[in-house]
Each structure stands twice: as C-alpha cells, then as structure tokens.
C-alpha positions as CSV (number, residue, x, y, z in Angstrom):
1,M,119.2,113.4,102.4
2,T,119.3,111.1,105.4
3,E,117.2,108.0,106.1
4,H,117.4,105.0,108.5
5,S,118.3,101.5,107.4
6,E,115.9,98.6,107.9
7,D,117.4,97.7,111.3
8,N,117.2,101.4,112.5
9,K,120.7,101.1,113.8
10,T,122.4,103.0,111.0
11,R,121.6,106.0,109.0
12,I,121.9,106.1,105.2
13,I,123.1,109.4,103.7
14,S,123.7,110.4,100.1
15,N,127.2,110.0,98.6
16,D,127.4,113.8,98.0
17,L,126.7,114.6,101.7
18,Y,129.0,111.9,102.9
19,F,132.0,112.9,100.7
20,T,131.4,116.6,101.5
21,E,132.0,115.7,105.1
22,V,135.0,113.5,104.2
23,Q,136.4,116.5,102.2
24,R,135.8,118.9,105.0
25,M,137.8,116.7,107.5
26,L,140.6,116.2,105.0
27,D,140.8,120.0,104.4
28,E,141.2,120.3,108.2
29,G,144.3,118.2,108.0
30,K,142.6,115.1,109.5
31,E,143.0,111.5,108.4
32,V,139.7,109.9,107.5
33,R,138.8,106.2,107.5
34,I,136.1,105.3,105.1
35,R,134.4,102.0,104.3
36,I,134.7,100.7,100.8
37,K,131.4,99.9,99.0
38,G,131.4,97.6,95.9
39,G,133.7,95.1,94.4
40,S,135.8,97.2,91.9
41,M,138.9,96.8,94.0
42,R,138.8,93.0,94.4
43,P,140.8,90.9,95.1
44,F,142.9,93.2,97.3
45,I,140.2,95.4,98.9
46,E,136.8,93.8,99.5
47,D,133.3,95.4,99.8
48,G,133.0,96.4,103.5
49,D,136.8,96.8,104.1
50,S,138.0,100.3,105.2
51,V,140.9,102.4,104.3
52,L,142.6,105.4,105.9
53,L,142.9,108.5,103.7
54,Q,145.1,111.5,103.7
55,A,144.3,114.6,101.7
56,Y,146.1,114.9,98.4
57,R,147.9,118.3,98.4
58,G,149.6,118.0,95.0
59,G,153.0,116.6,94.4
60,T,154.3,113.3,93.1
61,L,152.0,110.3,93.2
62,Q,153.5,106.8,93.5
63,L,152.4,104.5,90.7
64,G,150.1,101.9,92.2
65,S,148.7,104.2,94.9
66,N,145.0,103.9,95.8
67,L,143.2,107.2,95.3
68,L,139.9,108.7,96.1
69,A,139.0,110.9,93.2
70,K,136.0,112.5,91.5
71,H,135.3,111.2,87.9
72,Q,132.4,112.5,85.9
73,G,130.6,113.8,89.0
74,K,131.0,110.4,90.9
75,Y,133.4,109.4,93.6
76,V,135.8,106.5,92.8
77,F,138.3,104.7,94.8
78,H,140.7,103.1,92.3
79,R,144.4,102.5,91.6
80,Y,146.7,104.9,89.9
81,V,148.0,102.8,87.0
82,G,149.7,105.4,84.7
83,K,149.5,108.7,82.8
84,K,148.2,109.3,79.3
85,N,148.0,112.7,77.5
86,G,148.8,114.5,80.7
87,Q,146.0,112.8,82.6
88,I,146.1,110.4,85.5
89,V,144.8,106.9,84.6
90,L,142.8,105.0,87.3
91,A,141.5,101.5,87.2
92,G,139.7,99.3,89.7
93,D,141.6,96.1,90.5
94,G,138.4,94.1,89.8
95,N,137.8,95.8,86.5
96,L,138.8,94.0,83.4
97,V,138.3,96.8,80.9
98,L,137.3,100.2,82.4
99,R,139.7,103.0,83.2
100,E,139.1,106.5,84.4
101,Y,141.1,109.5,83.1
102,I,141.3,112.4,85.5
103,D,143.3,115.5,86.2
104,T,145.3,115.9,89.3
105,T,142.7,118.5,90.5
106,D,140.2,115.6,90.7
107,I,142.2,113.7,93.3
108,I,140.8,114.1,96.7
109,A,142.9,111.7,98.8
110,V,145.5,109.0,98.9
111,A,144.9,105.8,100.9
112,S,147.7,104.8,103.3
113,V,146.2,101.8,105.3
114,H,143.8,99.1,104.4
115,Y,141.8,97.4,107.2
116,P,140.3,94.2,105.9
117,Q,136.9,93.5,107.7
118,Q,137.7,89.8,108.1
119,S,140.9,90.2,110.0
120,A,142.7,92.5,112.5
121,E,145.6,92.9,110.1
122,E,146.5,96.5,108.9
123,I,148.0,96.6,105.4
124,N,150.3,99.5,104.5
125,L,149.2,100.5,101.1
126,N,152.3,102.7,100.6
127,D,154.5,99.5,100.9
128,R,156.3,98.8,97.6
129,W,154.9,95.3,97.5
130,A,151.2,96.4,98.0
131,R,151.6,98.8,95.1
132,L,153.5,96.4,92.9
133,R,151.1,93.5,93.2
134,G,148.2,95.9,92.2
135,L,150.1,97.1,89.2
136,V,151.0,93.5,88.1
137,W,147.3,92.5,88.6
138,Y,146.4,95.5,86.3
139,R,149.0,94.6,83.7
140,I,147.6,91.0,83.3
141,R,144.1,92.3,82.6
142,L,144.1,90.7,79.1
143,L,145.0,87.3,80.5
144,R,142.3,87.8,83.3
145,R,139.7,88.6,80.5
146,I,140.6,85.4,78.6
147,V,140.4,83.3,81.8
148,A,137.0,84.9,82.6
149,K,135.7,84.2,79.1
150,L,136.9,80.5,79.3
151,K,135.2,80.1,82.6
152,R,131.9,81.3,81.1
153,M,132.3,78.8,78.2
154,V,132.8,75.8,80.5
C-alpha cells in the first residue's frame, strides 16, 4: 500500500513493503541505509537518524551490536545485549524493561554506521566504545528506572 504524505513530497508505504525491498537489496549484497523511526534507541540513535546496514549471513555477533530483526511479525532495530536459553536477547536503548528474544534466523542485518540527522558526523557502530556504552546503558536499566520514577514523583 502506497499513499502520499500531506505535503505530497514523500510517499508513505507499509513497513512490510518497505522491509521487503530492504531485504531484497541486502540479499543482492548491497548495503542499505535506512531511517530510524521511533525513540526506542535513545539516547544514542534518535528518531529520524539513519543507519547503514549489511546483511547478516550467520556467524559470530559482537555483543552490543545494533541489529535489524523480525520479532513476532514486526521489524525491530535494537541492541544485542546477550543470550538466554539459546536465543539472542535484544533491547532498545530507550527501553527500561522490554526485551525481545529471537533466533539467529530472525536477524536481518547488522548496522555499521550511524548518521545523526543533526550533524554531519558518521559514527562507527562497530567501534568497541560505541558497543560498550550501549551495553553499559543497558546494564544500568534498574538505576534508570529508579531515576525515572523519582522524576515522576517530583
């Protein structure tokens, strides 16, 4: 399904159609740059930023990598934070509680570069520091929940 936006300058297509095309290009061996929608990867990746993806072809994943995957019929772009019972555990950097459990066959692509929309900077997502800061941010979720609750009380 395709429709035009209010300004008639862009077309809006369904996620299924969009990601079918992304998958096709990845299958052809191409790198694909996609725009991130939503705030689940804040504070590191903001709504409107874009990332460069390479197809996941199996093999070892680096902990802290940013992955495009399919979870319960929906596409998610979240961080690889661990393994549990043979499954890959994903979590959005902005999520305080939720996690997704997927199989490696659900992984579509691994992000390699982050392009913030507010700067010309390119961030290498495979850099050890980029992965580490995301993992530390994930590991302090309990503290972040407490701080969020205190802020609501004030």
